[in-house]
C-alpha positions in Angstrom: 90.6 -59.9 164.3 88.0 -59.0 161.8 85.8 -61.9 163.0 84.3 -60.2 166.3 83.8 -57.1 163.9 81.7 -59.2 161.5 79.7 -60.9 164.3 78.7 -57.6 165.9 78.1 -56.0 162.8 75.6 -58.7 162.0 74.1 -58.7 165.4 73.4 -55.0 165.0 71.9 -55.7 162.0 69.4 -58.2 163.4 68.7 -55.8 166.0 68.1 -52.8 164.2 64.2 -51.8 164.6 63.8 -51.7 160.9 65.2 -55.3 160.5 62.1 -57.8 158.9 62.9 -60.3 161.6 63.1 -57.4 164.2 59.8 -56.1 163.4 58.0 -60.0 163.1 59.2 -60.5 166.9 57.7 -57.3 168.3 54.7 -57.8 166.5 54.5 -61.4 168.0 54.9 -59.8 171.5 52.1 -57.5 171.2 50.1 -60.4 169.9 50.9 -62.2 172.5 50.2 -59.9 175.2 47.1 -58.6 173.7 45.5 -62.3 173.8 47.0 -62.5 177.2 44.8 -59.1 177.9 41.5 -60.3 176.4 41.4 -63.5 177.8 41.5 -62.3 181.1 39.2 -59.8 180.5 36.9 -62.3 178.9 37.0 -64.4 181.8 36.4 -61.9 184.3 33.1 -60.3 182.2 31.4 -63.4 182.2 30.4 -62.9 186.0 31.6 -63.0 189.3 33.5 -66.3 189.3 32.2 -66.8 193.0 29.0 -66.4 192.3 29.0 -68.8 189.2 31.4 -71.6 191.5 29.5 -71.5 194.5 26.0 -71.0 192.6 23.4 -67.9 192.9 22.1 -69.0 196.8 25.8 -69.3 198.2 26.1 -67.1 201.3 27.8 -63.6 201.7 30.0 -64.6 203.9 31.2 -67.9 201.1 31.5 -65.1 198.1 33.7 -63.2 200.1 35.8 -65.9 201.2 36.1 -67.2 198.1 37.0 -63.7 196.2 39.7 -63.2 199.0 41.0 -66.2 198.7 41.3 -65.9 194.7 42.4 -62.2 194.5 38.9 -61.5 193.3 38.4 -58.5 196.1 41.2 -56.3 194.8 40.6 -53.9 191.2 40.8 -55.3 187.9 44.0 -53.6 186.9 45.8 -55.1 190.4 44.5 -58.7 189.4 45.8 -58.4 185.8 49.2 -57.0 187.1 49.1 -59.8 189.5 48.1 -62.6 187.0 51.0 -61.0 184.4 53.8 -61.3 186.9 53.3 -64.4 187.4 52.2 -65.6 184.0 55.5 -64.4 182.5 56.9 -67.0 184.7 55.1 -70.0 183.8 52.5 -69.6 186.8 49.2 -70.0 185.6 47.4 -70.2 189.2 45.4 -73.1 190.3 42.9 -75.2 189.3 39.4 -74.9 191.4 38.7 -78.2 190.8 41.6 -80.2 190.7 43.9 -77.8 193.2 46.8 -78.5 191.4 48.9 -75.6 189.5 47.1 -75.1 185.7 50.8 -75.7 184.0 51.1 -78.9 185.6 47.8 -80.0 184.5 48.6 -78.8 181.3 51.9 -80.7 180.7 49.8 -83.8 181.8 47.7 -83.4 178.8 50.0 -82.0 176.6 51.7 -85.1 174.9 48.3 -87.0 174.6 47.1 -84.2 172.3 50.4 -83.7 170.3 50.8 -87.5 169.8 47.4 -87.3 167.9 47.8 -84.1 166.1 51.7 -84.6 164.9 50.9 -88.0 163.3 47.8 -86.0 161.4 49.8 -83.0 160.2 52.5 -85.0 158.8 49.6 -87.4 156.9 48.0 -84.3 156.0 50.7 -82.0 154.7 52.8 -84.3 152.8 49.9 -86.7 151.3 47.9 -83.2 150.7 50.9 -81.5 148.9 51.6 -84.9 146.8 47.5 -85.4 145.7 47.9 -81.3 144.9 50.6 -82.1 142.2 49.4 -85.1 140.7 45.7 -83.3 140.4 47.7 -80.1 138.8 49.6 -82.5 136.3 46.3 -83.9 135.2 44.8 -80.5 135.1 41.3 -81.1 134.1 41.7 -84.8 133.4 40.1 -87.8 135.1 42.8 -87.7 137.9 42.3 -84.4 138.8 38.6 -84.7 138.7 38.6 -87.7 140.9 40.9 -85.8 143.4 39.0 -82.7 143.4 35.5 -84.6 143.7 36.9 -86.6 146.9 38.8 -83.4 148.5 35.3 -81.5 148.4 33.4 -84.3 149.8 36.1 -84.7 152.7 36.0 -80.7 153.3 32.3 -80.9 153.5 32.3 -83.7 156.0 31.7 -81.7 159.6 34.2 -83.8 162.0 32.2 -84.2 164.8 29.3 -85.9 162.6 32.2 -87.8 160.4 33.6 -88.8 164.2 30.1 -90.0 165.1 29.7 -92.5 161.9 33.2 -94.1 162.8 32.3 -95.1 165.9 28.9 -96.2 165.2 30.3 -98.3 161.9 33.7 -99.5 163.3 32.8 -99.6 167.5 29.2 -100.2 167.6 28.3 -102.2 164.2 31.7 -103.8 163.5 33.3 -104.0 166.9 36.6 -103.5 165.4 38.0 -100.3 167.2 37.6 -99.0 170.5 35.7 -95.7 170.9 37.4 -94.3 173.4 41.1 -93.8 175.2 44.5 -93.8 173.9 46.2 -96.7 175.5 46.9 -98.7 172.0 47.5 -98.1 168.4 44.1 -99.0 167.5 42.7 -96.4 169.4 44.4 -93.7 167.2 42.9 -95.1 164.1 39.5 -93.4 164.5 40.7 -90.3 165.4 43.2 -89.9 162.6 40.9 -90.7 159.9 38.5 -88.2 161.3 41.0 -85.4 161.2 43.2 -86.2 158.3 40.0 -86.9 155.9 38.9 -82.7 156.1 42.6 -81.3 157.0 43.9 -83.5 153.9 41.3 -82.0 151.5 42.3 -78.7 152.4 46.0 -79.1 151.8 45.0 -80.6 148.4 42.9 -78.2 146.9 45.1 -75.6 148.4 48.2 -76.8 146.7 46.6 -77.9 143.7 45.6 -74.7 143.3 49.1 -73.2 144.1 50.5 -75.3 141.4 48.1 -74.8 138.5 48.7 -71.1 138.8 52.5 -71.4 138.8 52.0 -73.8 135.8 50.5 -70.7 133.6 54.0 -68.6 134.2 56.0 -67.9 130.7 59.2 -69.5 132.6 57.7 -72.8 132.8 56.1 -73.0 129.6 59.9 -71.8 128.6 61.3 -74.9 130.3 58.7 -77.1 128.5 59.7 -76.0 125.4 63.3 -76.6 125.9 62.2 -80.4 126.3 63.1 -80.1 130.3 61.2 -83.3 132.1 57.9 -82.7 133.7 59.1 -84.2 137.5 62.3 -82.0 137.2 60.1 -78.4 136.1 57.5 -79.7 138.8 60.9 -80.1 142.0 62.8 -77.9 141.0 60.8 -75.1 139.7 57.1 -75.4 140.3 57.8 -76.5 144.4 59.7 -73.7 145.6 58.0 -71.3 143.6 55.0 -72.5 145.6 57.0 -72.5 149.1 55.3 -69.0 150.2 52.0 -70.4 149.3 52.5 -73.8 151.0 53.9 -72.1 154.2 50.9 -70.0 154.6 48.6 -72.4 154.6 51.1 -75.0 157.0 51.8 -72.2 159.4 48.0 -71.7 160.0 47.4 -75.2 160.2 50.4 -76.0 162.5 49.5 -73.3 164.6 46.0 -74.4 165.4 47.0 -77.8 165.9 46.8 -78.0 169.5 43.3 -76.0 169.9 41.8 -78.1 166.5 41.7 -81.0 168.5 39.0 -80.1 170.7 36.5 -81.7 168.6 37.7 -84.9 168.0 39.0 -85.1 171.7 35.6 -84.6 172.8 34.3 -87.1 170.3 36.6 -90.0 170.9 37.3 -89.3 174.8 40.8 -88.3 174.0 42.6 -87.4 177.1 44.3 -84.1 175.8 44.1 -80.5 176.1 41.1 -80.3 174.0 38.4 -82.3 175.9 40.1 -81.0 179.2 39.2 -77.6 177.6 35.6 -78.7 177.1 35.7 -80.3 180.9 37.1 -77.0 182.7 34.1 -74.9 181.1 31.2 -77.5 182.4 33.1 -76.8 185.6 33.5 -73.2 185.4 37.1 -73.6 186.3 38.0 -70.3 185.4 42.0 -70.6 186.0 42.4 -73.5 183.7 40.1 -72.2 180.8 42.2 -68.9 181.1 45.2 -70.9 180.7 44.3 -73.0 178.0 42.9 -70.1 175.9 46.4 -68.5 176.3 47.8 -71.3 175.4 46.5 -71.9 172.2 46.7 -68.2 171.3 50.3 -68.4 171.9 50.6 -71.1 169.7 49.3 -70.0 166.9 51.4 -66.8 167.6 54.5 -68.9 167.5 53.6 -70.9 164.5 53.1 -67.8 162.5 56.6 -66.1 163.4 58.1 -68.9 162.5 56.2 -69.1 159.3 57.1 -65.4 158.9 60.8 -66.2 159.5 60.8 -68.8 156.9 59.2 -66.2 154.7 62.7 -63.9 154.9 64.6 -66.9 154.4 63.0 -68.8 151.4 61.9 -65.4 149.9 64.6 -62.3 150.2 62.0 -60.1 148.5 59.6 -60.2 151.1 62.6 -59.3 153.5 63.5 -56.2 151.9 60.1 -55.0 151.7 59.9 -54.5 155.2 63.0 -53.0 155.6 63.3 -50.9 152.8 
């Protein structure tokens, strides 16, 4: 008979307004709402979409018809409330160019972006943390210096410049790899190299700094003085204590996965959301641009919310710091 009481007690504890998780959830909702408001106002403040889409020499009758068709003749507050009521249902309107629902167009392109960015994220995070571990274990030695120089070069290469170099060398000069599209495995090689080169450098440098900082703590010195193996110290002491720092950079990176594909997809003509955003901006398709901006912003908010929840689970001190 005590089980239902315990369940309700835990539920009320979670829903407490001072709860760490509840506070983070409310902040995420507020941030998402502000993103929606800002994206809506930015699109509207860029000028009359009818004038932009139809041209400066458009006849007044055509402009009036366009505004009435898309609800732009109504007050801005009425437009926003209408858009908000539809957006919460997943309806972001219809594309001007493609004359299809924005949500359908986004869902059609989303798999292509995720199929590129998820492998890039896995490679960058796993190899970056491993190389950061190796560099910290050999601090100021030859291995550390080599990894640091390599990560510096990788971080310094602009993504668009490195992508063009890859296309020139492997597609034009050697003719080994296709320069555009995503129909075969070989199409993934150059985009992944372009993305991973910079991202791997970031994770390597960040994790290296995190592990070096932890190795300077007295409890690590104590374990070493007791003769504990270095590998055991690394995986059972250093890695758990570096979790918060790694979660920080990992959460930011995962949140920007979708939006981070813009440059790479444009260079390699990848049929994903990044190239779709560039094309919709060029075509002045404001409903599609607005939907994509909102998607990119919400993805970052959700990733940060997940990381905040993981913070509270991994380190209870953070949770107690908010609720007390």
